[in-house]
VEXPALO-914523 format. One line per 5 residues: number of its first residue (from 1); their letters; for each residue y, x, z of N, C-alpha, C. Coordinates in steps of 0.1 Angstrom, whole numbers, plus 5000, padded with zeros to 4 digits. Each point is the difference from the previous one (the first is absolute). Layout:
NUM) a) Y,X,Z,Y,X,Z,Y,X,Z ~ ...
END
This chain:
1) xxxxx) 5056,2362,8968,5002,4986,5004,4986,4993,5001 ~ 4999,4992,5011,4988,4993,5002,4997,4990,4989 ~ 4988,4999,4995,4997,4990,4989,4985,4997,5001 ~ 4996,4988,4997,4986,4996,5000,4995,5001,4986 ~ 4996,5012,4996,4995,5002,4987,4985,4997,4998
6) xxxxx) 4992,5003,5011,4986,4998,5000,4996,4990,5011 ~ 4994,4989,4996,4997,4990,5010,4985,4997,5000 ~ 4994,4999,5012,4986,4996,5002,5000,4986,5004 ~ 4991,4992,4994,4999,4986,5004,4985,4997,5003 ~ 4998,4995,5012,4986,4997,5005,4997,4985,4997
11) xxxxx) 4987,4998,4996,4996,4986,4998,4985,4999,5005 ~ 4997,4988,5006,4986,4997,5004,4995,4989,4992 ~ 5007,4996,4989,4996,4989,4991,5002,4986,5006 ~ 5005,4999,5012,5004,4987,5005,5012,4994,4993 ~ 5002,4987,5001,5011,4994,4993,5013,5005,5006
16) xxxxx) 5001,5002,5013,5012,5006,5006,5003,5014,4995 ~ 4990,5008,4999,5002,5014,4996,5004,5000,4985 ~ 4995,4990,4992,5004,5000,4986,5015,4996,4998 ~ 5005,4992,5009,5014,4997,5000,5008,5012,5004 ~ 4994,5008,5009,5006,5012,5004,5001,5010,4989
21) xxxxx) 4989,5001,4992,5000,5009,4988,5011,4996,4990 ~ 5001,4987,4998,5011,4995,4990,5013,5004,5006 ~ 5002,4998,5013,5013,5003,5006,5003,5015,4999 ~ 4990,5008,5002,5001,5015,4999,5004,5004,4986 ~ 4995,4994,4990,5003,5004,4986,5015,4997,4997
26) xxxxx) 5004,4988,5005,5014,4996,4998,5009,5010,5008 ~ 4996,5004,5012,5008,5009,5007,5001,5014,4993 ~ 4988,5004,4994,5000,5012,4993,5010,5000,4988 ~ 5001,4988,4994,5010,4999,4989,5014,5001,5005 ~ 5003,4994,5012,5013,5001,5006,5003,5014,5004
31) xxxxx) 4990,5007,5006,5003,5014,5004,4999,5010,4989 ~ 4997,4995,4988,4999,5009,4988,4989,5011,5002 ~ 4989,4996,5006,4989,5009,5003,4994,5004,4986 ~ 4993,5012,5000,4994,5005,4988,4985,4998,5001 ~ 4994,5000,5012,4986,4999,5001,4996,4990,5011
36) xxxxx) 4990,4992,4996,4995,4990,5009,4984,5001,5001 ~ 4995,5002,5013,4986,5002,5002,4995,4988,5007 ~ 4991,4992,4994,4994,4988,5005,4987,5005,5006 ~ 4998,4998,5013,4988,5006,5007,4993,4989,5008 ~ 4986,4999,4998,4991,4992,5008,4990,5009,5007
41) xxxxx) 4998,4997,5012,4991,5008,5008,4988,4991,5004 ~ 4988,5005,4995,4987,4993,5004,4997,5005,5014 ~ 5000,4991,5010,4998,5005,5014,4987,5006,5003 ~ 4999,5010,5007,4988,5006,5004,4995,4992,5012 ~ 4987,5000,5002,4994,4992,5011,4990,5009,5007
46) xxxxx) 4998,4998,5014,4990,5009,5007,4986,4998,4994 ~ 4993,5010,4998,4986,5000,4995,4991,5006,5011 ~ 4993,4992,5007,4991,5005,5011,4986,4995,4998 ~ 4990,5008,5001,5001,5014,5003,5003,5008,4987 ~ 5006,5011,5001,5002,5009,4988,4988,5005,4994
51) xxxxx) 4997,4998,4988,4987,5005,4994,5000,5015,4999 ~ 4988,5005,5002,4999,5015,5000,5001,5005,4986 ~ 4996,4992,4990,5001,5004,4986,5008,4991,4992 ~ 5007,5004,4990,5008,4991,4992,4992,4988,4994 ~ 5007,4989,5000,4993,4988,4995,5006,4997,4986
56) xxxxx) 4993,5003,4989,5005,4997,4987,5004,4986,4997 ~ 4992,4991,5006,5004,4986,4998,5013,4996,5007 ~ 5002,5006,5012,5013,4997,5007,5012,5006,4992 ~ 4998,5012,4995,5011,5007,4992,5003,4992,4988 ~ 4989,4995,4993,5002,4992,4988,5008,4987,5003
61) xxxxx) 4996,4994,5011,5007,4987,5004,5015,5003,5003 ~ 5003,5011,5007,5013,5004,5003,5009,5002,4987 ~ 4994,5008,4991,5007,5002,4988,5002,4988,4992 ~ 4991,4991,5000,5001,4987,4993,5012,4992,5006 ~ 5000,5000,5014,5011,4993,5006,5014,5006,4997
66) xxxxx) 5000,5013,5000,5013,5006,4996,5004,4997,4986 ~ 4990,5000,4991,5003,4997,4986,5005,4985,4999 ~ 4994,4991,5007,5004,4986,4999,5015,4999,5006 ~ 5002,5007,5011,5014,5000,5005,5010,5005,4990 ~ 4996,5011,4993,5009,5006,4990,5003,4989,4989
71) xxxxx) 4990,4993,4996,5002,4990,4989,5009,4989,5005 ~ 4999,4996,5013,5009,4990,5005,5014,5005,5001 ~ 5001,5012,5004,5014,5006,5001,5006,5001,4986 ~ 4992,5004,4990,5005,5002,4986,5005,4986,4995 ~ 4994,4989,5005,5002,4987,4994,5012,4993,5006
76) xxxxx) 5006,5006,5011,5012,4994,5006,5012,5000,4991 ~ 5005,4989,4997,5012,4999,4991,5013,5005,5008 ~ 5008,5007,4993,5013,5005,5007,5012,4995,4992 ~ 5011,4997,5007,5012,4997,4994,5004,5012,4990 ~ 5009,4997,4991,5004,5011,4991,5007,5011,5007
81) xxxxx) 4997,5012,4996,5006,5012,5007,5000,5012,4990 ~ 5009,5008,5002,5001,5013,4992,4993,5011,5007 ~ 4995,4998,5012,4993,5010,5008,4987,5004,4993 ~ 4996,5012,5003,4986,5005,4996,4991,4995,5011 ~ 4990,4993,4997,4992,4993,5010,4986,5007,5001
86) xxxxx) 4995,5003,5012,4987,5005,5002,4993,4990,5010 ~ 4987,4997,4996,4992,4991,5009,4988,5008,5005 ~ 4999,5000,5014,4990,5009,5006,4993,4993,5011 ~ 4986,5002,5000,4992,4995,5010,4995,5011,5009 ~ 5001,4999,5013,4996,5010,5009,4990,4994,5010
91) xxxxx) 4993,5008,5008,4990,4995,5009,5003,5007,5014 ~ 4999,4992,5011,5002,5005,5013,5008,4990,5008 ~ 5008,5005,5010,5009,4992,5008,5012,4997,4992 ~ 5003,4986,4999,5011,4997,4991,5013,5006,5004 ~ 5004,5000,5013,5013,5006,5003,5000,5015,4998
96) xxxxx) 4989,5007,5004,5000,5014,4998,5000,5004,4985 ~ 4992,4993,4991,5000,5003,4986,5013,4997,4993 ~ 5007,4989,5004,5013,4998,4994,5010,5011,5004 ~ 4999,5004,5013,5009,5011,5004,4997,5013,4992 ~ 4987,5002,4998,4996,5012,4992,5005,4999,4986
101) xxxxx) 4998,4988,4994,5005,4999,4986,5015,5003,4999 ~ 5008,4995,5011,5014,5003,5000,5003,5015,5000 ~ 4992,5007,5008,5002,5014,5001,4996,5007,4987 ~ 4989,4996,4994,4995,5007,4988,5009,4998,4988 ~ 5006,4988,5000,5009,4997,4988,5015,5002,5004
106) xxxxx) 5002,5006,5011,5014,5003,5004,5009,4988,5000 ~ 4995,4989,5005,5007,4987,4999,5013,5000,5008 ~ 5010,4993,4995,5013,4999,5007,5000,4987,5008 ~ 4991,4990,4997,4999,4987,5006,4987,4994,4999 ~ 4995,4993,5010,4988,4993,4999,5003,4985,5003
111) xxxxx) 4994,4991,4993,5002,4986,5002,4987,4993,5002 ~ 4999,4992,5011,4988,4992,5003,5005,4986,5005 ~ 4992,4990,4999,5003,4987,5004,4996,4997,5014 ~ 5008,4993,5007,4996,4995,5014,4991,4988,4998 ~ 4990,4999,5008,4990,4989,4999,5001,4991,5012
116) xxxxx) 5000,4987,4997,5000,4990,5011,5014,4996,5004 ~ 5002,4988,5005,5013,4995,5004,5003,5002,5015 ~ 4989,4998,5008,5002,5001,5014,4999,5014,5005 ~ 5005,5003,5012,4998,5013,5006,4986,5004,5002 ~ 4992,4990,5004,4985,5002,5002,4994,5004,4987
121) xxxxx) 5003,4992,4989,4994,5003,4987,5003,5014,4995 ~ 5013,5003,5002,5004,5014,4996,4993,5011,5008 ~ 4998,4997,5013,4994,5010,5008,4986,5002,4996 ~ 4992,4989,4997,4986,5001,4996,4998,5005,4986 ~ 5008,4994,4991,4998,5002,4986,5009,5011,4994
126) xxxxx) 5011,5002,5006,5009,5010,4995,5000,5014,5005 ~ 4988,5004,5004,4999,5013,5007,5004,5012,4991 ~ 4997,4998,4987,5003,5011,4990,5015,5003,5001 ~ 5010,4991,4998,5014,5003,5001,5003,5006,5014 ~ 4994,4995,5011,5003,5005,5013,4996,5015,5001
131) xxxxx) 4989,5003,4994,4995,5014,5001,5008,5009,4990 ~ 5003,4995,4989,5007,5007,4990,5014,5006,5004 ~ 5007,4992,5008,5013,5004,5004,4999,5011,5010 ~ 4988,5003,5006,4998,5012,5008,4995,5012,4992 ~ 4992,4997,4990,4994,5010,4992,5007,5006,4988
136) xxxxx) 5008,4991,4994,5006,5004,4987,5011,5011,5001 ~ 5000,5009,4991,5010,5010,5000,5013,4996,4992 ~ 4999,4988,4994,5012,4995,4992,5004,4987,5006 ~ 5012,4995,4997,5003,4986,5005,4991,4990,4995 ~ 4997,4990,5009,4991,4989,4997,5008,4987,5000
141) xxxxx) 4999,4993,4989,5007,4987,4999,4989,4989,5001 ~ 5001,4991,5010,4991,4989,5002,5007,4987,4997 ~ 4995,4994,4989,5007,4988,4995,4991,4988,5004 ~ 5007,4988,5000,4992,4988,5003,4990,4996,4989 ~ 4990,4992,5004,4990,4997,4990,5001,4985,4996
146) xxxxx) 5011,4994,5004,5002,4985,4997,5004,4998,4985 ~ 4996,4989,4994,5005,4997,4987,5015,4999,5000 ~ 5006,5003,4989,5015,4999,5000,5006,5007,4988 ~ 5013,5000,5000,5007,5007,4989,5000,5015,5002 ~ 5006,5007,4991,5001,5015,5000,5006,5004,5013
151) xxxxx) 4993,5011,5006,5005,5006,5012,5014,5006,4997 ~ 5010,4997,5009,5013,5006,4999,5004,5005,5013 ~ 5008,5011,4999,5005,5006,5012,5015,5002,5000 ~ 5007,4988,4999,5015,5000,5000,5005,5003,5014 ~ 4993,4996,5010,5005,5003,5014,4990,5009,5007
156) xxxxx) 5004,5012,5003,4991,5010,5006,5005,5003,5015 ~ 4990,4999,5009,5003,5004,5014,4994,5013,5003 ~ 5008,5010,5003,4995,5014,5004,5001,5002,5015 ~ 4989,5002,5007,5000,5002,5014,4999,5015,5003 ~ 5010,5005,5007,5001,5014,5003,5002,5003,5014
161) xxxxx) 4995,5011,5005,5001,5003,5015,5007,5014,5002 ~ 5006,5006,4989,5006,5012,5001,4991,5012,5002 ~ 4987,4998,4998,4990,5011,5000,5001,5006,4986 ~ 4993,5012,4999,5001,5007,4986,4996,4991,4989 ~ 4991,4990,5002,4995,4992,4989,5011,4990,4995
166) xxxxx) 5010,4998,5008,5010,4990,4996,5007,5002,4987 ~ 5003,5012,4997,5006,5003,4987,4991,4996,4988 ~ 4987,5003,5002,4990,4997,4989,4999,4985,4999 ~ 5000,4993,5011,5000,4985,5000,5012,4995,4992 ~ 5012,5005,5003,5012,4995,4992,4999,5004,4985
171) xxxxx) 4995,5012,4997,4999,5003,4986,4991,4990,4993 ~ 4988,4997,5006,4991,4990,4994,5007,4986,4999 ~ 5007,4996,5010,5006,4987,5000,5010,4999,4988 ~ 5008,5011,4998,5010,5000,4990,4993,5000,4986 ~ 4989,5007,4998,4993,5000,4987,4995,4985,4997
176) xxxxx) 4995,4993,5010,4995,4987,4998,5012,4991,4997 ~ 5010,5000,5008,5012,4991,4998,5007,5003,4986 ~ 5001,5013,4996,5006,5003,4987,4992,4994,4989 ~ 4987,5000,5001,4992,4995,4989,5002,4985,4998 ~ 5004,4993,5010,5002,4985,4999,5015,4996,5002
181) xxxxx) 5009,5010,4999,5014,4998,5002,5003,4993,5013 ~ 4993,5004,5010,5000,4994,5013,5009,5007,5010 ~ 4999,4996,5013,5008,5006,5010,4990,5003,5012 ~ 5005,5010,5009,4992,5004,5011,5007,4997,5013 ~ 4993,4994,5009,5004,4999,5014,4993,5011,5008
186) xxxxx) 5008,5008,5007,4994,5011,5008,5000,4996,5014 ~ 4988,4998,5006,4999,4995,5013,4995,5012,5009 ~ 5008,5001,5011,4996,5011,5010,5002,4994,5014 ~ 4991,5004,5009,5001,4995,5014,5003,5011,5009 ~ 5008,4998,5010,5004,5010,5010,4995,4996,5014
191) xxxxx) 4998,5011,5008,4995,4998,5014,5010,4993,5008 ~ 4995,4990,5008,5009,4993,5010,5001,5008,5013 ~ 5012,5003,5005,5002,5008,5012,4998,4990,5012 ~ 4993,5005,5010,4998,4992,5012,5009,5006,5012 ~ 5011,4994,5002,5009,5005,5011,5003,4989,5010
196) xxxxx) 5004,5004,5012,5002,4991,5011,5011,4990,4998 ~ 5012,5005,4998,5012,4991,4999,5001,4994,4987 ~ 5003,4987,5000,5000,4993,4987,5010,5005,4990 ~ 5012,5003,5006,5011,5005,4991,4997,5014,4995 ~ 4994,5009,5008,4996,5013,4995,4989,4998,4990
201) xxxxx) 4991,4991,5002,4989,4998,4990,5005,4995,4987 ~ 5010,4991,5000,5005,4995,4988,5008,5011,4992 ~ 5007,5008,5008,5008,5011,4994,4990,5011,4994 ~ 4990,5003,5007,4990,5009,4995,4993,4995,4988 ~ 4997,4987,5000,4994,4993,4989,5008,5001,4987
206) xxxxx) 5013,4998,5002,5009,5001,4988,5001,5014,4995 ~ 5000,5010,5009,5000,5014,4996,4987,5004,4993 ~ 4989,4995,5005,4987,5003,4993,5000,4994,4986 ~ 5005,4987,4999,5000,4994,4987,5009,5008,4990 ~ 5012,5004,5005,5009,5007,4991,4994,5013,4996
211) xxxxx) 4994,5008,5009,4994,5013,4996,4988,4997,4990 ~ 4993,4990,5002,4988,4998,4992,5005,4995,4986 ~ 5010,4992,4999,5006,4996,4987,5005,5012,4993 ~ 5007,5009,5007,5005,5012,4993,4989,5009,4995 ~ 4989,5001,5007,4988,5008,4995,4994,4993,4988
216) xxxxx) 4998,4987,5000,4995,4993,4989,5009,5001,4988 ~ 5013,4998,5002,5010,5002,4990,4999,5014,4993 ~ 4999,5010,5008,4999,5014,4995,4987,5001,4992 ~ 4989,4994,5004,4988,5001,4992,5001,4993,4987 ~ 5006,4988,5000,5002,4992,4988,5009,5007,4990
221) xxxxx) 5010,5007,5005,5009,5007,4991,4993,5012,4992 ~ 4989,5005,5006,4993,5011,4993,4991,4995,4989 ~ 4998,4987,4999,4990,4994,4990,5008,4997,4987 ~ 4995,5005,4989,5006,4996,4987,4997,4986,4997 ~ 5011,4992,4999,4999,4985,4999,4999,4996,4985
226) xxxxx) 5007,5007,4991,5001,4996,4986,5003,4985,4998 ~ 5010,4996,5007,5004,4986,4998,4994,4990,5009 ~ 4990,5004,5008,4993,4990,5009,5008,4998,5013 ~ 5003,4988,5003,5007,4997,5012,4991,5000,5013 ~ 5005,5008,5010,4992,5001,5012,5009,4994,5012
231) xxxxx) 4994,4991,5007,5006,4994,5012,4993,5005,5012 ~ 5007,5004,5011,4994,5005,5012,5000,4989,5011 ~ 4989,4999,5006,4998,4990,5011,4994,5008,5012 ~ 5008,5001,5011,4994,5007,5012,4999,4990,5011 ~ 4988,5000,5006,4997,4990,5011,4994,5007,5012
236) xxxxx) 5001,4994,5011,4993,5005,5012,4985,5000,4998 ~ 4993,5010,5006,4986,5001,4998,4993,4989,5007 ~ 4991,4993,4994,4991,4990,5005,4986,5003,4995 ~ 4991,4991,5001,4987,5003,4994,5002,5003,4985 ~ 4998,5012,4996,5005,5005,4987,4994,4992,4989
241) xxxxx) 4987,4999,4999,4993,4993,4989,5005,4986,4998 ~ 5002,4992,5012,5004,4987,4999,5015,4999,4995 ~ 5008,5009,5005,5014,5000,4996,5001,5002,4985 ~ 4992,5010,4994,5000,5002,4986,4996,4988,4992 ~ 4990,4993,5005,4995,4988,4994,5010,4989,5000
246) xxxxx) 5006,4998,5012,5010,4990,5001,5013,5002,4991 ~ 5004,5012,5000,5012,5004,4992,4997,4998,4985 ~ 4988,5004,4996,4995,4998,4986,5000,4986,4996 ~ 4996,4991,5009,4999,4986,4997,5014,4994,4999 ~ 5009,5003,5010,5013,4995,5001,5009,5005,4988
251) xxxxx) 4997,5012,4995,5008,5005,4989,4994,4997,4986 ~ 4989,4993,5001,4992,4996,4988,4996,5013,4991 ~ 4997,5010,5008,4995,5012,4993,4988,4998,4992 ~ 4999,5006,4989,4988,4999,4991,4990,5012,5002 ~ 5005,5010,5006,4991,5012,5003,5006,5007,5012
256) xxxxx) 4991,5005,5009,5004,5008,5011,4996,5014,4997 ~ 5009,5010,5001,4996,5014,4998,5001,5007,5014 ~ 4989,5007,5004,5000,5006,5013,4990,5012,5000 ~ 5001,5009,5010,4991,5011,5000,4989,4997,5010 ~ 4990,5009,4999,4989,4999,5009,5004,5005,5013
261) xxxxx) 4992,4997,5011,5003,5005,5013,5003,5014,5001 ~ 5009,5004,5009,5003,5015,5002,4989,5006,5009 ~ 4991,4992,5005,4990,5006,5009,4990,5008,4992 ~ 4990,5006,5007,4990,5007,4992,4990,4992,4994 ~ 4991,5006,4993,4989,4992,4992,4992,4992,5009
266) xxxxx) 4996,5006,5012,4992,4992,5010,5006,4987,5004 ~ 5013,5001,5004,5007,4988,5004,5000,4990,4988 ~ 5003,5004,4988,5001,4991,4989,4986,4993,4998 ~ 4989,5008,5001,4987,4995,4998,4995,4990,5010 ~ 5002,5004,5013,4995,4992,5011,5009,4989,5005
271) xxxxx) 5013,5003,5002,5009,4991,5005,5008,4991,4990 ~ 4999,5004,4988,5007,4993,4989,5014,5005,5000 ~ 5008,4994,4992,5014,5004,4998,5009,4988,4998 ~ 5013,5002,5001,5009,4989,4996,4998,4995,4986 ~ 4997,5009,4991,4998,4996,4986,4988,4991,4999
276) xxxxx) 4989,5003,5008,4988,4991,5000,5004,4986,5005 ~ 5008,4999,5010,5004,4987,5006,5008,4993,4990 ~ 5009,5006,4994,5009,4994,4990,4991,4995,4988 ~ 4991,5008,4996,4991,4996,4989,4993,4987,5003 ~ 4995,4999,5012,4992,4988,5004,5009,4987,5000
281) xxxxx) 5013,5001,5002,5008,4988,5003,5011,4998,4991 ~ 5004,5009,4992,5012,4999,4991,4997,4989,4989 ~ 5011,4993,4997,4999,4990,4989,5002,5006,4986 ~ 5004,5012,5000,5004,5006,4987,4991,5013,4997 ~ 5003,5006,4989,4993,5013,4997,5005,5011,5010
286) xxxxx) 4991,5010,5001,5003,5011,5009,4998,5013,4992 ~ 5009,5009,5001,4999,5014,4994,5000,5010,5012 ~ 4989,5007,5002,4998,5009,5011,5001,5014,4995 ~ 5009,5008,5005,5002,5014,4996,4994,5009,5010 ~ 4991,5009,4995,4994,5010,5009,5009,5011,5004
291) xxxxx) 4996,5008,5010,5008,5012,5004,4999,5010,4988 ~ 5010,5009,5000,5001,5010,4990,4987,5008,5000 ~ 4995,5003,5012,4988,5008,5001,4990,4991,5007 ~ 4990,4996,4992,4990,4990,5005,4990,5007,5009 ~ 4999,4995,5012,4989,5005,5009,4987,4995,4995
296) xxxxx) 4990,5008,5002,4986,4996,4996,4995,4989,5009 ~ 4996,4989,4994,4995,4989,5008,4985,4998,4996 ~ 4991,5002,5009,4986,4999,4997,4996,4985,5000 ~ 4992,4997,4991,4994,4986,4999,4985,5002,4998 ~ 4992,4992,5008,4986,5001,5000,4994,4993,4988
301) xxxxx) 4993,5007,4991,4994,4994,4989,4986,4996,5003 ~ 4995,4988,4997,4986,4997,5002,4991,5009,4991 ~ 5004,5004,4989,4993,5009,4991,5009,5012,4997 ~ 4995,5011,5003,5009,5012,4998,5001,5004,4985 ~ 4989,4999,4993,5000,5004,4986,5006,4990,4991
306) xxxxx) 5007,5004,4989,5005,4990,4991,4995,5004,4986 ~ 5000,4991,4991,4996,5003,4986,5012,5003,4992 ~ 4999,5006,4988,5011,5003,4992,5006,4987,4995 ~ 5014,5000,4999,5007,4988,4996,4997,4997,4985 ~ 5000,4987,4997,5000,4996,4986,5015,4997,4996
311) xxxxx) 5003,5002,4988,5014,4997,4996,5002,4999,4985 ~ 5011,4993,4996,5003,4999,4986,5015,5001,4999 ~ 5005,5006,4990,5014,5001,4997,5005,4990,4989 ~ 5010,4993,5003,5005,4990,4991,5015,5003,4997 ~ 5003,5005,4988,5014,5002,4997,5006,4986,4997
316) x) 5012,4997,5005,5006,4987,4997,5014,5002,4994
END
């Protein structure tokens, strides 16, 4: 049975990310997680020209910076939790290092905060979540960074397209809803047929909807619900990302659960994906589920080498 037992939480020490950390701890309590890894990544920067010989002064400054970051991370207050907590500082590309941390710790879930309120601010400042949903091998939960009460997921919207990842999307949606005694709306879009005669078109449209509803219903029946109510909503295909956003707002969903694009890694990296578009514009949290077999996505690092991570274990 799917469960979020090990959770990675990323923080950059901003006020928004600190609220994300607090929300993640409360989520960990809801999910009855056993391990929580709080991770901060000191970003690497280009160093030109590259020195021919090691610079002891530069190495000392880097180690001092990492140590200071570890001290700041250790000082972050956390809500009460029964999880075993580890605080770890890493060095390199934030998105890549968070993804690596998730793999090294066999994480079931990663939580990061969305930064900025406007689409432009999220595009410029929120690049780490945008990249993470392409790189991470585990589901990534992106929560809001606005001040407010405890994050709740009573109303969950699961967007499925009947591809192989759809079952995993529904499994994750049910886990989230069950933890909050919530319900799941299953949204799926079907292709609109383009036929000449209006009557034939309407009849074909009805048949397409019926077949699609049957396929979605068969998928839903294979998912262990454990008391979670699932409602199916089938709609004609429109701009996919905007339809998901609109339905989420109309249904007052508190989290959208969806998979990454079914295209290959190159398309996800260059052209973006529906998940990226939803991330930029959605009013609520977003849980992005990766394919069962993660394709390798290359990310250019300004500095190839990394230093050993610093870390401390805190039993709670």
